[in-house]
C-alpha positions as a printed NumPy array, in Angstrom:
array([[-16.672, -15.011, -44.204],
       [-17.425, -12.681, -46.586],
       [-20.84 , -13.166, -46.536],
       [-20.504, -12.28 , -42.625],
       [-18.726,  -9.273, -43.725],
       [-21.075,  -8.304, -46.49 ],
       [-23.589,  -8.093, -43.698],
       [-22.086,  -6.111, -41.636],
       [-20.999,  -3.333, -43.592],
       [-24.487,  -3.478, -44.281],
       [-25.652,  -2.834, -40.831],
       [-22.762,  -0.094, -40.597],
       [-24.653,   1.606, -43.56 ],
       [-28.14 ,   1.275, -41.62 ],
       [-27.316,   2.255, -38.391],
       [-28.42 ,  -0.707, -36.716],
       [-27.886,  -3.939, -35.471],
       [-24.109,  -3.567, -35.505],
       [-23.599,  -4.843, -32.281],
       [-25.143,  -8.103, -33.02 ],
       [-23.07 ,  -8.509, -36.049],
       [-19.724,  -7.647, -33.931],
       [-20.663, -10.697, -31.796],
       [-20.949, -13.084, -34.915],
       [-17.37 , -11.955, -36.089],
       [-15.811, -12.048, -32.699],
       [-17.666, -16.055, -32.779],
       [-16.551, -16.669, -36.581],
       [-12.697, -15.764, -35.602],
       [-12.499, -18.308, -32.755],
       [-12.068, -20.839, -35.339],
       [ -7.916, -21.509, -35.574],
       [ -8.061, -22.314, -39.148],
       [ -8.983, -18.683, -40.114],
       [ -6.007, -16.913, -41.631],
       [ -4.396, -13.88 , -40.306],
       [ -5.553, -11.638, -43.725],
       [ -9.18 , -12.797, -42.761],
       [ -8.742, -11.798, -38.95 ],
       [ -7.251,  -8.691, -39.361],
       [-10.09 ,  -7.812, -41.514],
       [-12.801,  -8.804, -39.28 ],
       [-11.114,  -6.599, -36.494],
       [-11.367,  -3.928, -38.695],
       [-14.972,  -3.823, -39.87 ],
       [-15.483,  -4.801, -35.931],
       [-14.023,  -1.276, -35.284],
       [-16.189,  -0.062, -37.733],
       [-19.348,  -1.259, -36.036],
       [-17.991,   0.575, -32.708],
       [-17.227,   3.466, -34.711],
       [-20.748,   3.338, -36.135],
       [-22.41 ,   2.506, -32.343],
       [-20.408,   5.795, -31.258],
       [-21.968,   7.696, -34.241],
       [-24.896,   7.5  , -33.038],
       [-25.016,   7.674, -29.508],
       [-23.113,  11.016, -30.56 ],
       [-26.244,  12.339, -32.508],
       [-28.431,  11.205, -29.34 ],
       [-26.536,  13.041, -27.654],
       [-26.821,  16.482, -29.836],
       [-30.311,  16.02 , -30.194],
       [-30.119,  15.698, -26.11 ],
       [-31.54 ,  12.507, -25.985],
       [-30.337,  10.104, -22.895],
       [-27.728,   8.543, -23.788],
       [-25.526,   5.592, -21.675],
       [-22.444,   7.38 , -21.034],
       [-20.314,   4.604, -19.994],
       [-21.486,   3.257, -23.331],
       [-20.437,   5.619, -25.646],
       [-16.504,   5.343, -23.475],
       [-16.055,   2.239, -23.984],
       [-17.099,   2.035, -27.669],
       [-13.76 ,   4.546, -28.159],
       [-11.921,   1.652, -26.199],
       [-13.2  ,  -0.919, -28.528],
       [-12.023,   0.88 , -31.454],
       [ -8.591,   1.277, -29.643],
       [ -8.305,  -2.49 , -29.596],
       [ -9.682,  -3.475, -32.449],
       [ -7.393,  -1.705, -34.43 ],
       [ -4.62 ,  -2.466, -32.679],
       [ -5.487,  -6.41 , -32.74 ],
       [ -6.002,  -5.542, -37.154],
       [ -2.939,  -4.176, -36.917],
       [ -0.571,  -6.661, -35.505],
       [ -2.086,  -9.137, -37.621],
       [ -2.299,  -7.49 , -41.154],
       [  1.156,  -7.784, -42.802],
       [  0.691,  -5.891, -45.76 ],
       [ -0.396,  -2.63 , -43.261],
       [ -3.573,  -2.531, -45.602],
       [ -5.982,  -0.829, -42.854],
       [ -2.53 ,   0.875, -40.327],
       [ -3.407,   4.568, -41.742],
       [ -6.943,   4.629, -41.78 ],
       [ -6.413,   2.803, -38.025],
       [ -4.238,   5.707, -37.02 ],
       [ -6.894,   8.489, -38.119],
       [ -9.33 ,   6.35 , -36.178],
       [ -7.389,   5.956, -32.881],
       [ -6.354,   9.847, -33.379],
       [-10.09 ,  10.793, -33.62 ],
       [-10.764,   9.934, -30.462],
       [ -7.713,  10.831, -28.429],
       [ -8.94 ,  13.072, -26.281],
       [-11.926,  10.738, -24.847],
       [ -9.604,   7.657, -24.357],
       [ -8.822,   9.878, -21.759],
       [-11.794,  11.686, -20.676],
       [-13.185,   7.698, -20.528],
       [-10.913,   7.016, -17.799],
       [-11.204,   9.985, -15.856],
       [-15.278,   9.387, -16.01 ],
       [-14.776,   6.028, -14.855],
       [-11.924,   6.873, -12.388],
       [-14.97 ,   9.766, -10.812],
       [-17.54 ,   6.515, -10.387],
       [-14.985,   4.631,  -8.768],
       [-14.891,   1.862, -11.644],
       [-11.146,   0.948, -10.786],
       [-10.587,  -2.014, -13.476],
       [-12.177,  -0.03 , -16.311],
       [-10.92 ,   3.378, -15.88 ],
       [ -7.227,   1.176, -15.708],
       [ -8.212,  -0.176, -19.199],
       [ -8.956,   3.289, -20.588],
       [ -5.605,   5.022, -18.841],
       [ -3.485,   1.461, -20.114],
       [ -4.621,   2.303, -23.68 ],
       [ -3.321,   5.806, -23.592],
       [ -0.151,   4.995, -22.364],
       [  0.251,   2.276, -24.452],
       [ -0.167,   4.806, -27.841],
       [ -0.087,   7.984, -27.21 ],
       [  3.759,   8.058, -26.354],
       [  4.838,  11.121, -27.99 ],
       [  2.631,  13.295, -25.725],
       [  4.734,  15.856, -22.568],
       [  6.003,  13.571, -19.888],
       [  3.672,  15.682, -17.199],
       [  0.833,  14.269, -19.586],
       [  2.209,  10.62 , -19.268],
       [  3.332,  11.221, -15.53 ],
       [ -0.403,  11.787, -14.539],
       [ -1.831,   9.316, -16.48 ],
       [  0.762,   6.74 , -15.233],
       [ -0.427,   7.654, -11.497],
       [ -4.013,   7.676, -12.19 ],
       [ -3.533,   3.852, -13.772],
       [ -1.709,   2.91 , -10.715],
       [ -4.088,   4.494,  -8.46 ],
       [ -6.593,   2.854, -10.234],
       [ -4.517,  -0.57 , -10.169],
       [ -4.18 ,  -0.189,  -6.233],
       [ -8.2  ,   0.494,  -5.647],
       [ -8.797,  -2.526,  -7.385],
       [ -6.5  ,  -4.913,  -5.356],
       [ -4.717,  -5.298,  -9.185],
       [ -0.855,  -5.494,  -7.732],
       [ -0.179,  -6.249, -11.684],
       [ -1.659,  -3.794, -12.885],
       [ -0.597,  -1.196, -10.279],
       [  3.521,  -2.134, -11.037],
       [  2.56 ,  -1.448, -15.018],
       [  2.676,   2.212, -14.703],
       [  3.933,   3.019, -11.309],
       [  7.894,   3.999, -12.346],
       [  6.859,   6.224, -14.797],
       [  4.388,   7.934, -12.392],
       [  6.919,   8.516,  -9.84 ],
       [  9.499,  10.246, -12.128],
       [  7.348,  12.622, -12.208],
       [  5.078,  12.746,  -9.164],
       [  5.906,  15.424,  -6.452],
       [  7.152,  14.239,  -3.141],
       [  4.233,  13.886,  -1.456],
       [  2.648,  11.888,  -4.259],
       [  5.91 ,  10.051,  -5.045],
       [  6.478,   8.502,  -1.203],
       [  2.353,   6.999,  -1.601],
       [  3.575,   5.611,  -5.188],
       [  6.282,   3.902,  -3.682],
       [  4.884,   2.226,  -0.963],
       [  2.128,   0.907,  -3.199],
       [  5.018,  -0.245,  -5.19 ],
       [  6.111,  -1.912,  -1.94 ],
       [  2.441,  -3.521,  -1.077],
       [  2.377,  -4.72 ,  -5.051],
       [  5.554,  -6.6  ,  -5.036],
       [  4.749,  -8.189,  -1.546],
       [  1.344,  -9.394,  -2.459],
       [  3.219, -10.859,  -5.587],
       [  5.395, -12.877,  -2.838],
       [  8.65 , -11.44 ,  -3.86 ],
       [ 10.32 , -10.613,  -0.408],
       [ 13.204, -10.076,  -1.339],
       [ 12.616,  -7.111,  -3.801],
       [  9.752,  -5.893,  -1.126],
       [ 12.683,  -5.683,   1.395],
       [ 14.564,  -3.887,  -1.052],
       [ 12.028,  -1.173,  -1.463],
       [ 11.671,  -0.966,   2.35 ],
       [ 15.263,   0.093,   2.645],
       [ 15.215,   2.247,  -0.652],
       [ 12.209,   3.936,   0.857],
       [ 13.4  ,   4.797,   4.311],
       [ 16.313,   6.917,   2.783],
       [ 13.766,   8.766,   0.436],
       [ 10.789,   9.558,   2.269],
       [ 11.747,   9.307,   5.967],
       [  7.881,  11.224,   6.145],
       [  6.497,   8.142,   5.499],
       [  6.288,   5.621,   7.694],
       [  5.487,   2.518,   6.275],
       [  8.812,   1.707,   5.18 ],
       [ 10.54 ,   2.336,   8.42 ],
       [  7.976,   0.049,  10.685],
       [  8.117,  -2.416,   8.314],
       [ 12.023,  -2.625,   7.766],
       [ 12.108,  -2.754,  11.225],
       [  9.324,  -5.706,  11.733],
       [ 11.31 ,  -7.746,   8.905],
       [ 14.625,  -7.391,  11.273],
       [ 12.754,  -7.961,  14.202],
       [ 10.565, -11.319,  13.215],
       [ 13.701, -12.613,  11.4  ],
       [ 15.798, -11.845,  14.774],
       [ 18.399,  -9.292,  12.944],
       [ 18.337,  -7.266,  16.109],
       [ 22.077,  -5.766,  16.067],
       [ 21.361,  -5.601,  12.011],
       [ 18.252,  -3.318,  13.059],
       [ 20.293,  -1.579,  15.666],
       [ 22.637,   0.001,  12.871],
       [ 20.332,   0.596,   9.801],
       [ 18.212,   2.884,  13.026],
       [ 21.336,   4.32 ,  14.171],
       [ 22.362,   5.448,  10.306],
       [ 18.967,   6.798,  10.593],
       [ 19.425,   8.743,  13.906],
       [ 22.575,  10.352,  12.439],
       [ 20.69 ,  12.225,   9.433],
       [ 17.355,  12.816,  10.929],
       [ 18.004,  12.747,  15.097],
       [ 14.653,  14.649,  15.982],
       [ 12.668,  11.469,  14.282],
       [ 11.298,  10.183,  17.908],
       [  9.953,   6.98 ,  16.391],
       [ 14.013,   6.274,  15.111],
       [ 14.984,   6.644,  19.179],
       [ 12.159,   4.36 ,  19.9  ],
       [ 13.253,   1.594,  17.716],
       [ 16.517,   1.954,  18.548],
       [ 15.313,   1.4  ,  22.415],
       [ 12.984,  -1.79 ,  21.044],
       [ 16.368,  -2.953,  19.848],
       [ 18.652,  -3.048,  22.337],
       [ 15.442,  -4.384,  24.372],
       [ 15.877,  -7.67 ,  22.569],
       [ 18.939,  -7.84 ,  22.723],
       [ 19.182,  -7.716,  26.566],
       [ 21.131,  -4.151,  26.413],
       [ 19.412,  -2.479,  29.288],
       [ 21.038,   0.667,  29.742],
       [ 21.465,   1.48 ,  26.226],
       [ 17.504,   0.871,  25.976],
       [ 17.128,   3.   ,  28.496],
       [ 19.461,   5.966,  27.058],
       [ 17.52 ,   4.854,  23.67 ],
       [ 13.806,   5.569,  25.477],
       [ 14.784,   8.873,  27.128],
       [ 15.867,   9.937,  23.984],
       [ 12.339,   9.703,  22.392],
       [ 10.952,  11.221,  25.463],
       [ 12.784,  13.988,  24.566],
       [ 11.008,  14.775,  21.911],
       [  8.019,  13.02 ,  22.266],
       [  7.062,  13.449,  26.216],
       [  3.681,  11.198,  25.845],
       [  5.297,   7.946,  24.206],
       [  4.118,   5.096,  26.128],
       [  5.678,   2.626,  24.904],
       [  9.482,   4.352,  25.299],
       [  8.398,   5.107,  29.23 ],
       [  7.736,   0.796,  28.704],
       [ 10.438,  -0.036,  27.531],
       [ 12.722,   1.924,  29.81 ],
       [ 10.725,   0.47 ,  32.784],
       [ 11.197,  -3.452,  31.384],
       [ 14.745,  -2.702,  31.252],
       [ 15.168,  -1.43 ,  34.843],
       [ 13.132,  -4.255,  35.645],
       [ 15.068,  -7.015,  33.939],
       [ 18.491,  -5.548,  35.348],
       [ 17.073,  -6.159,  39.32 ],
       [ 17.126,  -9.468,  38.192],
       [ 20.273, -10.005,  37.928],
       [ 21.341,  -7.728,  40.791],
       [ 22.62 ,  -9.225,  44.472],
       [ 22.91 ,  -5.793,  46.31 ],
       [ 19.96 ,  -5.11 ,  48.464],
       [ 20.402,  -1.425,  47.745],
       [ 21.164,  -0.953,  44.478],
       [ 18.438,  -3.203,  43.366],
       [ 15.844,  -0.706,  45.542],
       [ 17.208,   2.059,  43.456],
       [ 16.172,  -0.452,  40.207],
       [ 12.694,  -0.404,  41.401],
       [ 12.877,   2.91 ,  42.815],
       [ 13.853,   4.271,  38.844],
       [ 11.03 ,   1.715,  37.343],
       [  8.646,   3.194,  39.696],
       [  8.206,   6.515,  37.261],
       [  8.172,   5.264,  33.574],
       [  5.834,   2.106,  34.744],
       [  3.253,   4.973,  36.333],
       [  3.451,   7.037,  33.507],
       [  2.326,   3.905,  31.594],
       [ -0.797,   3.336,  33.361],
       [ -1.463,   7.141,  33.27 ],
       [ -1.061,   7.408,  29.755],
       [ -3.036,   3.943,  29.05 ],
       [ -5.329,   3.524,  32.239],
       [ -7.357,   0.601,  30.103],
       [ -4.082,  -1.864,  29.575],
       [ -3.688,  -3.492,  32.577],
       [ -2.214,  -6.521,  31.135],
       [  0.499,  -4.012,  30.372],
       [  1.207,  -1.945,  33.808],
       [ -0.165,  -4.265,  36.114],
       [  2.399,  -7.356,  37.109],
       [  5.145,  -4.684,  36.659],
       [  3.564,  -2.527,  38.838],
       [  2.882,  -5.138,  41.154],
       [  6.662,  -5.798,  41.154],
       [  7.744,  -2.663,  42.283],
       [  5.039,  -1.947,  45.139],
       [  5.842,  -5.237,  46.562],
       [  9.414,  -3.9  ,  46.209],
       [  9.11 ,  -0.859,  47.749],
       [  6.794,  -2.015,  50.38 ],
       [  4.416,   0.417,  49.298],
       [  1.307,  -0.88 ,  51.226],
       [ -1.609,   1.329,  49.574],
       [ -0.684,   1.463,  46.409],
       [  0.329,  -2.72 ,  46.594],
       [ -2.783,  -3.183,  48.011],
       [ -4.795,  -1.624,  45.314],
       [ -3.161,  -3.034,  42.41 ],
       [ -3.752,  -6.388,  44.002],
       [ -7.203,  -6.021,  44.039],
       [ -7.239,  -4.909,  40.699],
       [ -5.51 ,  -8.032,  39.446],
       [ -7.257, -10.224,  41.526],
       [-10.072,  -8.892,  39.574],
       [ -8.69 ,  -8.661,  36.231],
       [ -7.602, -12.366,  36.586],
       [-11.488, -13.145,  37.87 ],
       [-10.341, -14.98 ,  40.677],
       [ -7.295, -16.915,  38.926],
       [ -3.872, -17.757,  40.49 ],
       [ -1.659, -14.464,  39.615],
       [  1.24 , -15.043,  37.116],
       [  4.493, -15.254,  38.48 ],
       [  5.762, -11.821,  38.497],
       [  9.724, -12.066,  39.081],
       [ 10.158, -13.226,  35.699],
       [  8.206, -10.408,  33.806],
       [ 10.514,  -9.558,  30.656],
       [  8.908,  -8.545,  27.666],
       [  8.525, -10.506,  24.523],
       [  9.365,  -7.401,  22.088],
       [ 10.002,  -9.965,  18.961],
       [  6.027, -10.459,  19.003],
       [  4.875,  -6.686,  19.835],
       [  7.665,  -4.91 ,  18.283],
       [  5.334,  -3.501,  15.244],
       [  2.434,  -3.348,  16.974],
       [  4.332,  -1.024,  19.705],
       [  5.744,   1.006,  16.902],
       [  1.854,   1.136,  15.217],
       [ -0.033,   1.905,  18.419],
       [  2.931,   5.096,  19.216],
       [  2.207,   6.566,  15.834],
       [ -1.302,   5.829,  15.934],
       [ -2.072,   3.847,  12.949]])
């Protein structure tokens, strides 16, 4: 190794062949028999080799020559990596002070390198720079560290690396404004789910609903979870608590109507749908839930006059569904068929009968007396649709 060290120092002095000698030293370090002291010196020399490359590139830039800017910045990251590796192996701390000075010399450009790569959408490489900055510059202002943590988290999200997202996200959240904070909290929840921790994910959803009521991700996914697990009463109670603190959000009332419908509480579903429509008069899904609840109520009503009144009440909301989504015949076709048939609305019945025949391409019409909407499957889809997601 001494010979290789000597050759590497000569390369630094001459300003040529540095990267070749760096590779030789790194290959030598793969041998398990090398002592920590020797490894520490090898990493120290590798740092000096990269410093020499950096000096050469900076000189060319000063002389207005074209240089590889990314390569220039990456020499800085390597200097940090090598000096930290050397210090971790050197019990005598022989090079520690030198390494501190080397890193401090490149402190600003370490951050600039991360921002340069961020602008080029090189997410993984940019994360490495920001991550290194956060590990080695702990005495900077909280505002600067929070901003760097934010950039690192965004890089992790864009590269699809949940571990990178989670590494600095809490630090980023602590210093972010409310808009950035809600996005970061969503990144955290998505990353936890990506890693398979559904318990933590549900916990973050529950917290996110209260922290960031304007961010639909938390509410929609929490409601979907309750629907999927059949926890209708729990979902209804949770949404009811949100309505008590923020009753102006139409989506909360819609969710309550959905859970009520799932439980067969049709009167409550109608009431919640009406509350939603007071706040969002074009909410297709609220009209649909209301119409379906009224139709379901006809199935258990034996009194002919009361039954007819239920069909009459269902007419307007279901026709509104058709008006707002004319292409969705699978949704409103059969319900309107039932309504027109039972109210003896001849022309409209003939029209819908023809439309359904054409839509089904001659197939026998499905039994229409038992049209009960399966909210278990469509709950999340409905909420996403009505929010334009």
